[in-house]
Short mmCIF file of the C-alpha atoms (twelve columns), coordinates in Angstrom:
data_MODEL
# 
_entry.id   MODEL 
# 
loop_
_atom_site.group_PDB 
_atom_site.id 
_atom_site.type_symbol 
_atom_site.label_atom_id 
_atom_site.label_alt_id 
_atom_site.label_comp_id 
_atom_site.label_asym_id 
_atom_site.label_seq_id 
_atom_site.Cartn_x 
_atom_site.Cartn_y 
_atom_site.Cartn_z 
_atom_site.pdbx_PDB_model_num 
ATOM 1  C CA . MET A 1  -35.133 0.668   -7.185  1 
ATOM 2  C CA . GLU A 2  -33.440 1.809   -10.379 1 
ATOM 3  C CA . LEU A 3  -29.683 2.138   -9.798  1 
ATOM 4  C CA . ARG A 4  -28.636 3.373   -13.212 1 
ATOM 5  C CA . ASN A 5  -27.119 6.883   -12.945 1 
ATOM 6  C CA . ARG A 6  -27.257 6.754   -9.121  1 
ATOM 7  C CA . TRP A 7  -24.287 7.159   -6.772  1 
ATOM 8  C CA . VAL A 8  -23.630 4.102   -4.600  1 
ATOM 9  C CA . HIS A 9  -21.296 3.082   -1.759  1 
ATOM 10 C CA . PHE A 10 -19.192 -0.077  -1.628  1 
ATOM 11 C CA . LYS A 11 -16.004 -1.474  -0.110  1 
ATOM 12 C CA . VAL A 12 -12.788 -1.497  -2.136  1 
ATOM 13 C CA . SER A 13 -12.380 -5.141  -1.099  1 
ATOM 14 C CA . ASP A 14 -15.636 -5.979  -2.939  1 
ATOM 15 C CA . VAL A 15 -14.440 -4.687  -6.328  1 
ATOM 16 C CA . HIS A 16 -14.066 -7.512  -8.853  1 
ATOM 17 C CA . ILE A 17 -12.725 -5.708  -11.927 1 
ATOM 18 C CA . PRO A 18 -10.166 -4.197  -11.879 1 
ATOM 19 C CA . ASN A 19 -8.751  -5.916  -8.822  1 
ATOM 20 C CA . ALA A 20 -8.811  -4.027  -5.523  1 
ATOM 21 C CA . GLU A 21 -5.024  -3.537  -5.598  1 
ATOM 22 C CA . LYS A 22 -5.219  -1.653  -8.918  1 
ATOM 23 C CA . VAL A 23 -7.998  0.582   -7.550  1 
ATOM 24 C CA . LEU A 24 -5.921  1.448   -4.477  1 
ATOM 25 C CA . VAL A 25 -2.802  2.178   -6.530  1 
ATOM 26 C CA . GLU A 26 -4.716  4.492   -8.856  1 
ATOM 27 C CA . LEU A 27 -6.399  6.320   -5.963  1 
ATOM 28 C CA . TYR A 28 -3.516  6.494   -3.497  1 
ATOM 29 C CA . GLY A 29 -0.351  5.447   -5.330  1 
ATOM 30 C CA . ASP A 30 1.340   8.819   -4.872  1 
ATOM 31 C CA . HIS A 31 0.391   9.319   -1.200  1 
ATOM 32 C CA . LEU A 32 3.215   9.082   1.313   1 
ATOM 33 C CA . LEU A 33 3.207   6.639   4.219   1 
ATOM 34 C CA . GLN A 34 5.401   6.726   7.272   1 
ATOM 35 C CA . GLY A 35 6.282   3.981   9.665   1 
ATOM 36 C CA . GLN A 36 8.899   2.526   11.990  1 
ATOM 37 C CA . VAL A 37 11.631  0.291   10.571  1 
ATOM 38 C CA . MET A 38 11.512  -3.025  12.416  1 
ATOM 39 C CA . ASP A 39 14.241  -4.891  10.502  1 
ATOM 40 C CA . ILE A 40 16.555  -4.654  7.504   1 
ATOM 41 C CA . SER A 41 17.276  -7.584  5.195   1 
ATOM 42 C CA . ALA A 42 20.736  -8.843  4.346   1 
ATOM 43 C CA . ASN A 43 22.062  -7.800  0.961   1 
ATOM 44 C CA . GLY A 44 20.479  -10.177 -1.582  1 
ATOM 45 C CA . LYS A 45 20.226  -10.463 -5.351  1 
ATOM 46 C CA . GLN A 46 17.485  -7.841  -5.472  1 
ATOM 47 C CA . GLY A 47 19.067  -5.441  -2.983  1 
ATOM 48 C CA . ARG A 48 18.237  -4.627  0.635   1 
ATOM 49 C CA . PHE A 49 14.756  -4.182  2.063   1 
ATOM 50 C CA . ALA A 50 13.241  -2.701  5.207   1 
ATOM 51 C CA . VAL A 51 10.378  -4.243  7.183   1 
ATOM 52 C CA . VAL A 52 8.246   -1.269  8.264   1 
ATOM 53 C CA . LYS A 53 5.323   -1.106  10.727  1 
ATOM 54 C CA . VAL A 54 2.758   1.427   9.524   1 
ATOM 55 C CA . ASP A 55 -0.092  2.542   11.814  1 
ATOM 56 C CA . GLY A 56 -3.411  1.453   10.333  1 
ATOM 57 C CA . ILE A 57 -1.994  -1.487  8.370   1 
ATOM 58 C CA . SER A 58 -2.296  -4.846  10.121  1 
ATOM 59 C CA . VAL A 59 0.893   -6.395  8.735   1 
ATOM 60 C CA . PRO A 60 4.324   -4.814  8.208   1 
ATOM 61 C CA . VAL A 61 5.178   -3.606  4.717   1 
ATOM 62 C CA . ILE A 62 8.377   -4.417  2.861   1 
ATOM 63 C CA . ILE A 63 10.100  -1.594  0.975   1 
ATOM 64 C CA . ALA A 64 13.379  -1.478  -0.913  1 
ATOM 65 C CA . LEU A 65 15.856  0.712   0.979   1 
ATOM 66 C CA . ASP A 66 16.551  2.789   -2.128  1 
ATOM 67 C CA . ARG A 67 12.830  3.722   -2.299  1 
ATOM 68 C CA . ILE A 68 12.753  5.319   1.176   1 
ATOM 69 C CA . LEU A 69 12.308  9.054   0.582   1 
ATOM 70 C CA . GLY A 70 13.323  10.416  3.971   1 
ATOM 71 C CA . VAL A 71 14.043  9.685   7.612   1 
ATOM 72 C CA . LEU A 72 12.322  11.458  10.522  1 
# 
C-alpha cells in the first residue's frame, strides 16, 4: 500500500522526532488542567511547589505555586 499523501493514525508515545514531550507541549501547552493539591514543598532555592493529583494522569504533577492560576 502506498502511504505517501495518506492520513495515518499513531500514538504520541511512538513519535521519535521531535520527542513526544515536544509534540504534547505544542498541541496542548495552553490547555488548563485542574487537580487536587496533595502536598506543598518547603521553601527551597527554587521556590515552593505543589504536588497535584490530576484525574487521567497516573502520577502526581509538580507545579510551582506562583504558576497556579486559580483555586476552586
